VOSE-23357 format. One record per residue (C-alpha): residue number from 1; x, y, z. Coordinates in Angstrom, 1 decimal, decimal comma, always signed. Example, Ala and Ser with C-alpha at 12.3 -4.5 7.8 and 13.67 -1.06 7.14 Angstrom:
BEGIN
> 1 / +12,3 / -4,5 / +7,8
> 2 / +13,7 / -1,1 / +7,1
% end
This chain:
BEGIN
> 1 / -5,3 / -0,7 / -12,2
> 2 / -4,2 / +2,9 / -11,2
> 3 / -4,1 / +5,7 / -13,7
> 4 / -3,4 / +9,4 / -13,1
> 5 / -4,3 / +11,7 / -16,0
> 6 / -2,9 / +15,2 / -15,8
> 7 / -3,6 / +15,3 / -12,1
> 8 / -3,0 / +18,5 / -10,1
> 9 / -3,9 / +19,1 / -6,5
> 10 / -3,9 / +22,5 / -4,8
> 11 / -4,7 / +22,8 / -1,1
> 12 / -6,1 / +25,9 / +0,6
> 13 / -3,5 / +28,7 / +0,7
> 14 / -2,4 / +27,9 / -2,9
> 15 / -0,2 / +25,0 / -1,6
> 16 / +0,5 / +22,9 / -4,8
> 17 / +0,9 / +19,3 / -3,8
> 18 / +0,8 / +17,7 / -7,2
> 19 / +1,2 / +19,2 / -10,7
> 20 / +0,2 / +17,6 / -14,0
> 21 / +1,0 / +14,0 / -12,8
> 22 / +0,6 / +11,2 / -15,3
> 23 / +1,1 / +7,7 / -14,0
> 24 / -0,2 / +4,3 / -15,1
> 25 / +0,4 / +1,3 / -12,8
> 26 / -0,9 / -1,8 / -14,5
> 27 / -2,6 / -4,8 / -13,0
> 28 / -0,1 / -7,2 / -11,5
> 29 / +2,7 / -4,7 / -11,4
> 30 / +5,0 / -3,9 / -8,5
> 31 / +5,9 / -0,2 / -8,2
> 32 / +7,8 / +1,9 / -5,7
> 33 / +6,7 / +5,5 / -5,3
> 34 / +9,8 / +7,3 / -4,0
> 35 / +10,2 / +10,8 / -2,6
> 36 / +11,3 / +12,8 / +0,4
> 37 / +8,9 / +14,1 / +3,1
> 38 / +6,7 / +16,7 / +1,5
> 39 / +7,3 / +15,6 / -2,1
> 40 / +3,6 / +14,7 / -2,7
> 41 / +3,5 / +11,0 / -1,8
> 42 / +0,8 / +11,4 / +0,8
> 43 / -1,4 / +13,3 / -1,6
> 44 / -0,8 / +10,6 / -4,2
> 45 / -2,1 / +8,0 / -1,7
> 46 / -5,1 / +10,1 / -0,6
> 47 / -6,2 / +10,4 / -4,3
> 48 / -6,2 / +6,6 / -4,7
> 49 / -8,1 / +6,1 / -1,4
> 50 / -10,5 / +8,9 / -2,4
> 51 / -9,6 / +10,8 / +0,7
> 52 / -9,0 / +13,8 / -1,6
> 53 / -10,2 / +14,7 / -5,1
> 54 / -7,9 / +16,2 / -7,8
> 55 / -8,2 / +19,9 / -8,4
> 56 / -7,6 / +19,1 / -12,1
> 57 / -7,3 / +15,9 / -14,0
> 58 / -8,7 / +12,4 / -13,2
> 59 / -7,7 / +9,5 / -11,1
> 60 / -8,9 / +6,0 / -12,0
> 61 / -8,7 / +2,9 / -9,8
> 62 / -9,6 / -0,4 / -11,4
> 63 / -11,4 / +1,5 / -14,2
> 64 / -13,4 / +3,8 / -11,9
> 65 / -13,0 / +7,6 / -11,9
> 66 / -12,7 / +7,9 / -8,1
> 67 / -13,8 / +11,6 / -8,1
> 68 / -17,2 / +10,5 / -9,5
> 69 / -17,8 / +7,8 / -7,0
> 70 / -20,8 / +8,5 / -4,7
> 71 / -19,9 / +9,0 / -1,0
> 72 / -21,8 / +5,8 / +0,0
> 73 / -19,8 / +3,7 / -2,5
> 74 / -16,4 / +4,8 / -1,3
> 75 / -16,2 / +1,9 / +1,3
> 76 / -16,7 / -0,5 / -1,6
> 77 / -13,8 / +1,1 / -3,5
> 78 / -11,5 / +0,7 / -0,5
> 79 / -12,4 / -2,9 / +0,0
> 80 / -10,9 / -3,6 / -3,4
> 81 / -7,5 / -2,7 / -1,9
> 82 / -5,5 / -3,5 / +1,2
> 83 / -3,6 / -0,8 / +2,9
> 84 / -0,6 / -1,2 / +5,2
> 85 / +0,2 / +1,9 / +7,2
> 86 / +3,5 / +2,9 / +8,8
> 87 / +2,1 / +3,0 / +12,3
> 88 / +0,4 / -0,4 / +11,9
> 89 / -2,9 / +0,8 / +13,4
> 90 / -3,6 / -2,4 / +15,3
> 91 / -6,1 / -2,4 / +18,1
> 92 / -4,0 / -2,9 / +21,3
> 93 / -6,6 / -4,9 / +23,2
> 94 / -7,1 / -7,4 / +20,4
> 95 / -5,0 / -10,4 / +19,5
> 96 / -3,4 / -10,9 / +16,1
> 97 / -6,3 / -13,1 / +15,1
> 98 / -8,9 / -10,6 / +16,4
> 99 / -7,2 / -7,7 / +14,6
> 100 / -7,5 / -9,5 / +11,3
> 101 / -10,9 / -10,9 / +12,0
> 102 / -12,2 / -7,4 / +12,9
> 103 / -11,5 / -6,2 / +9,4
> 104 / -13,9 / -8,9 / +8,1
> 105 / -16,5 / -8,5 / +10,8
> 106 / -17,1 / -4,8 / +10,1
> 107 / -18,1 / -5,8 / +6,5
> 108 / -20,5 / -8,4 / +7,9
> 109 / -18,6 / -11,5 / +6,6
> 110 / -20,1 / -14,7 / +8,1
> 111 / -18,2 / -16,0 / +11,1
> 112 / -17,6 / -19,4 / +9,4
> 113 / -15,7 / -17,7 / +6,6
> 114 / -13,7 / -15,6 / +9,1
> 115 / -12,7 / -18,8 / +11,0
> 116 / -11,3 / -20,2 / +7,7
> 117 / -9,7 / -17,1 / +6,2
> 118 / -7,9 / -15,5 / +9,2
> 119 / -5,7 / -18,5 / +10,1
> 120 / -4,9 / -18,8 / +6,4
> 121 / -3,6 / -15,3 / +6,0
> 122 / -1,7 / -15,4 / +9,3
> 123 / +0,1 / -18,5 / +8,1
> 124 / +0,7 / -16,7 / +4,8
> 125 / +2,7 / -14,0 / +6,6
> 126 / +4,5 / -16,4 / +8,9
> 127 / +2,4 / -15,7 / +12,0
> 128 / +0,4 / -18,9 / +12,4
> 129 / +1,8 / -19,3 / +15,9
> 130 / +1,1 / -15,7 / +17,0
> 131 / -2,7 / -15,8 / +16,5
> 132 / -3,4 / -15,4 / +20,3
> 133 / -0,7 / -12,8 / +20,9
> 134 / -1,5 / -9,2 / +21,7
> 135 / +0,4 / -6,4 / +19,8
> 136 / +2,4 / -5,5 / +22,9
> 137 / +3,8 / -9,0 / +23,0
> 138 / +5,0 / -8,9 / +19,4
> 139 / +8,0 / -7,3 / +17,8
> 140 / +7,6 / -4,4 / +15,4
> 141 / +8,2 / -6,7 / +12,4
> 142 / +5,5 / -9,1 / +13,7
> 143 / +3,0 / -6,2 / +14,2
> 144 / +3,7 / -5,1 / +10,6
> 145 / +3,0 / -8,6 / +9,4
> 146 / -0,3 / -8,6 / +11,3
> 147 / -1,1 / -5,3 / +9,5
> 148 / -0,2 / -7,0 / +6,2
> 149 / -2,4 / -10,0 / +7,0
> 150 / -5,3 / -7,6 / +7,7
> 151 / -4,7 / -5,9 / +4,4
> 152 / -4,8 / -9,3 / +2,6
> 153 / -7,8 / -10,8 / +4,4
> 154 / -10,4 / -9,5 / +1,8
> 155 / -8,3 / -11,0 / -1,1
> 156 / -7,7 / -7,5 / -2,6
> 157 / -6,5 / -6,9 / -6,2
> 158 / -4,3 / -4,1 / -4,9
> 159 / -2,0 / -3,8 / -1,9
> 160 / -0,7 / -0,3 / -1,0
> 161 / +2,0 / +0,0 / +1,6
> 162 / +2,6 / +3,4 / +3,0
> 163 / +6,2 / +3,6 / +4,4
> 164 / +5,8 / +0,0 / +5,5
> 165 / +9,4 / -0,2 / +6,9
> 166 / +9,4 / +3,1 / +8,7
> 167 / +9,0 / +1,6 / +12,2
> 168 / +11,0 / -1,6 / +11,9
> 169 / +14,7 / -2,5 / +11,8
> 170 / +16,5 / -2,4 / +8,4
> 171 / +17,0 / -6,2 / +8,4
> 172 / +13,3 / -6,7 / +8,9
> 173 / +12,6 / -4,1 / +6,1
> 174 / +14,1 / -6,5 / +3,5
> 175 / +12,0 / -9,3 / +4,9
> 176 / +8,9 / -7,2 / +4,5
> 177 / +9,8 / -6,3 / +0,9
> 178 / +10,4 / -10,0 / +0,1
> 179 / +7,0 / -10,8 / +1,5
> 180 / +5,4 / -8,1 / -0,7
> 181 / +7,3 / -9,4 / -3,7
> 182 / +5,9 / -12,9 / -3,0
> 183 / +2,4 / -11,5 / -2,8
> 184 / +3,0 / -9,7 / -6,1
> 185 / +4,2 / -12,9 / -7,7
> 186 / +0,7 / -14,3 / -7,6
> 187 / -0,7 / -11,4 / -9,6
> 188 / -1,6 / -8,9 / -6,9
> 189 / -0,7 / -5,3 / -7,7
> 190 / +1,7 / -3,8 / -5,1
> 191 / +2,5 / -0,2 / -4,6
> 192 / +5,0 / +0,8 / -2,0
> 193 / +5,3 / +4,4 / -1,0
> 194 / +8,7 / +5,1 / +0,6
> 195 / +11,6 / +7,5 / +1,1
> 196 / +14,2 / +4,8 / +1,4
> 197 / +16,5 / +4,8 / -1,6
> 198 / +18,6 / +1,8 / -0,5
> 199 / +15,5 / -0,4 / -0,1
> 200 / +14,2 / +0,6 / -3,5
> 201 / +17,3 / -0,1 / -5,4
> 202 / +17,9 / -3,5 / -3,8
> 203 / +14,6 / -4,9 / -5,1
> 204 / +14,9 / -3,8 / -8,7
> 205 / +11,3 / -3,0 / -9,3
> 206 / +9,7 / +0,0 / -11,1
> 207 / +10,5 / +3,3 / -9,4
> 208 / +8,4 / +6,4 / -9,8
> 209 / +10,1 / +9,3 / -8,2
> 210 / +8,1 / +12,4 / -7,0
> 211 / +9,7 / +15,7 / -6,1
> 212 / +7,9 / +18,9 / -5,2
> 213 / +4,7 / +17,5 / -6,7
> 214 / +6,2 / +16,5 / -10,0
> 215 / +7,1 / +13,0 / -11,3
> 216 / +10,8 / +13,6 / -12,1
> 217 / +11,5 / +10,0 / -13,2
> 218 / +9,8 / +6,7 / -13,9
> 219 / +12,3 / +3,8 / -14,2
> 220 / +11,1 / +0,3 / -15,2
> 221 / +12,3 / -2,6 / -13,1
> 222 / +14,2 / -4,1 / -16,0
> 223 / +16,4 / -1,0 / -16,2
> 224 / +17,3 / -1,3 / -12,6
> 225 / +18,9 / -4,7 / -13,3
> 226 / +21,3 / -3,4 / -15,9
> 227 / +24,9 / -3,2 / -15,1
> 228 / +26,5 / +0,2 / -15,3
> 229 / +28,6 / +1,0 / -18,3
> 230 / +32,3 / +1,2 / -17,6
% end
């Protein structure tokens, strides 16, 4: 699903963001990408979304070398994935239903299909009764769920969550992770980029740790379940 092969990224001014990164996230896998601010997580995401190209190496998403994709085909690449941002990025003047529906309308999906699909995904994230609510009338956790519904509405093979718990309470953070785990359980690949160590270790999934542009550890989920040796 996602493969980084000897990827390095150098920004102007010789700022090294990633160096010789090798990562393979398989279809149907759940993986955390853990690192502090400035570790290289944002660049990792931008490579997947084709917002940046590697200086060296290659990035593959669903078998496609993203650096070789034509500019006009980038939107099609991005439609294969759903992205949940830390700041939600909801349109304030639109209801929950309209925010999710808008993601379908901009890709010219027929209105009949929108009317069927949007209520379904809102129910899926537990917001069936909030369809007519504006973002300002919803809690941070509810807004995050609208953002997740919007990410799911195109039935993507891949969900990427960028610091999805950064703007919600700790208790709601666990609820969001449980929801992402449930989504993963039906075969959707989930990648969560975060700096929250406690959250990561509570959910016992694969953890890829990035520090100063290097992958310093890659721990499979099974190992996180093991009891410490006394």
